[in-house]
N, C-alpha and C positions, 0 to 999 in steps of 0.2 A: 660212217663219217658224215658230219653235217657240211653241206655246201651251202654258203650263205651268198646268194646272188644279190647285190645291191641295186635296186632300180629306181632309188629314191631322187628326189630333186634335192639340190643343195639346200640345206637348212630346214627341209620339211620334217614334220613329225613322221616316225616310221613305225611300223609294226611288222609282223611276220604273216606270210601267206605260205603255210608249209614250212619249208626251209629257206625261202626267199625272203629277204628284206624288201618290203614295198612301203610307199606312202601310205599314211592312214586312210587318205581319201581314195585309194586304190583298191583297198581290200574288200569292201563290200562288193563292188561291181565284179571282181573275180570270183568270189564265193558264189555270187548269184548265177555267174555262167556255169559254174560246176553243178548247182543244183538245177538249172535249166536243163542241163544235158542228161540228168539221171531222174528227173521228176516222175516220169512214166514207169520208172523201174527202181522207185525208191525202197520198196520192201526187199527187192532182190538185192540192191546194194547193201541194206542192213543184214540180210542174210549172209552174204559174203563177208562183211566186216566182222560179224560175231559168230560165224559158222552156225548160222541158225538160231542161235540162243536168245537173241533180241526179242523174241516174241515172249518167252518165258519172263525175261527182265522186265518187260512192259507191263505183263500181268501182275507181277509182284510190287511194281512201282504204283500201280492203280490201287491194288489192295491196301497198301500203306496209306494212300489218301483216304480211304474209307468215304467215298461219295455218298452224299446225303441229298434227299430231294429239295431241301432249301439251300444248297451249297451252289454258288455261282464260281465257276472256274474260268480262268484265264490260261490258255495253253499257248505259249510263245514258241515259234519255230516248228509247230506242229501241222504244217500246211496239208499234208496228206490225210491227216484226221485220226491216225491210230489212237492216240491218247484221248482225243474228243470222244470218239466212239466207244471206247472202252469205259470212259467216265459215264456216259449215259447208260450203257448197257448195265452198269452196276448201281444205278439208281440215282445219279447225280441230277441236279436240277437244270442248270442252263450253262453252256459253254461258248466263250468267245475265243476263237482260234485267230491269232496274230502271226503273220510270217511276212518277211520281207520279199519273199519270192512268189510273184503272180502265178508262176507256171505250177508251183507246188500247191498253192491254194485252188487252183482250176482242178487239179487231180482230186484233192480232198473234197471240194464242193460236189463234183461229179459222184464221187462215192457215196456222200451223204444224201444225195437225191435218190440214189439206187436204194439206200435203206430207209428211205421215207423220213429222213431227219431233217426237217425244214425249220419248224418253228423253235426248236430247242438248242439251235446252234447257228452262230454267225461267223462270218468269214471276212478278216479285215487284213489289207495290206499295211504293214507297219514295222518299225524299226525297233528292236529290243532296246536299244539305247535311249529311245524317245517314244515311249508308248503313246498311242493316240486314245488314251482313256484317263478318266478324271482320277484324282486322289481317292484311296480307301474304297475302290469300287468292287473288289472281289475277295471271296472267302478263302481261295486258293489260287496258286500260281505255279504251273508246272512248265518244265522246259526239258525236252528230251532229246539228245543227240544233236544239239543245236549250239549251246553257249561256246563251245570251243571255236566256232566259226565267227562270233562276234568280235568286232574290231577293239572295242574298249569294254572288257568284261566288267570292271568296276562300275561303269555307268549303267550297264544292263542290271547288275545287282542292285544297284540304289533305285532304279526304276522299279524293279520287282517289289522292294519294299514300299515305295510310294503308292503303288496301286492296290496293295493289300490293305485289308481293313485290320485294326487292332485284334489279335488273336487269329489271323489269318496265317496259313500254312505255305510254306515255300517248299518244292521238291524239284530236285534236278537229277535226271538220269544222264550219264555221260561216259563214254569210254574213259578209262583211267590208266593208272600204272600198276602192272603186274606185281604182286607181292609174294608170290609163290616161287621159291628157288628151282631153277630148272624151267619153269613154265614161261618166264619172261624170254628165254633164249629161243624156245619153241615158237612162241607168238611172235617174236621179231622176225624169225625165219619166213613164217608164213606171211607176215605182213608185208615185208620189204621184198622177199624173193618171189613169192607166189601170187600175192593178192593183185598187184598191177597186171600182172599177165593174164589172170583169171578175168578181171574186169575188161581188159582188151578184148579176150575171146568172147565174153558174154554180151557185153554192151557196146564194144568198139571205142571205148574211152579209157586208155590207160592213164592218161594225165590226171582224170578226176580222182581214180583210186589212189595214185601216187599222192596226190594233194591231201586226201583224207588220212591216209597213213601218216603222213608228216605232221598234219594237224594234231593227231592224237599224241604223238611224241612231244610236241611243243607245249600241250596244255599242262597247267600246273598239277603236282601230284595231289592225292587226297587231303594231305594236311596243308598244303599251301592253298589249296582252293577253299577248304573250310575256313582259313583265316581271312580269305578275301570276302566270303559270305558275312563273316563277323564284322568285318571292317565297313561293310555296307550298311550296318545296323540292324541286321537280323539277329536272333538269339536263339539259344538252345541248339547250336549247330551240331549236326552228327553225320558222320560218314559211314556208309556200310558198303563193303566190298562185295562185289558179284563175280562168280567164276574166278576166284583168286585175284581180283583186282583188274581184270580185263575190263570190266565197267564198274561204276560205284553210283549209289544214290547218296546224294547230300539233302539232308531236311534241315529246316529251320523254321522259326516262327517270327512273326511281327507282333511283339508284345506291346 
């Protein structure tokens, strides 16, 4: 059952933070706190959320992008660098990582230095809803396990289109809605009954994992999210389910 705790000020615009209703200006700091608390264990977080399969999902995601030496990528919400490093390893040209969370970027920057990746990658603190980049600057835009945490998803999608060059590729990897009968009940049982407890035992932060589970359930399903992408002006939108819909890749183009 959804419990909707209303913390808004009278008359203020609202959104959701998991199953809580909060003011729109409250969500970003709340999300930032969650990821500040797990930044150093982000890979572990995704291992727990996906039962370890996120690594295969990301590999397939990057294979679909087909990086080229002349391709410039903007990876939004990718502070710890997984997508950026995979892009460069597959022959991509240059990547700009943009994340609202400075703690996540610090983890990614350190990992990049350890790999000797300095010249081909940059790290920028910025908001997906108001990207600090000029129009038509990138050949590709990726966002992985981030967009469900954005306050105004429609604005983030419009920004994605704005910074893409004509012919540019949009790719989003996100937890989604299970489409296989029976698997949905098993995944719900794992997510709600077990995952917060495991998060508490492993990281000491039950609340962060409770929010992450709730944020997945509040995210639009595959068809609804595809419609939002189209409404933002991107075209040839396609959704591909992964692991029975536990996650999905949404792709589109700026034409």
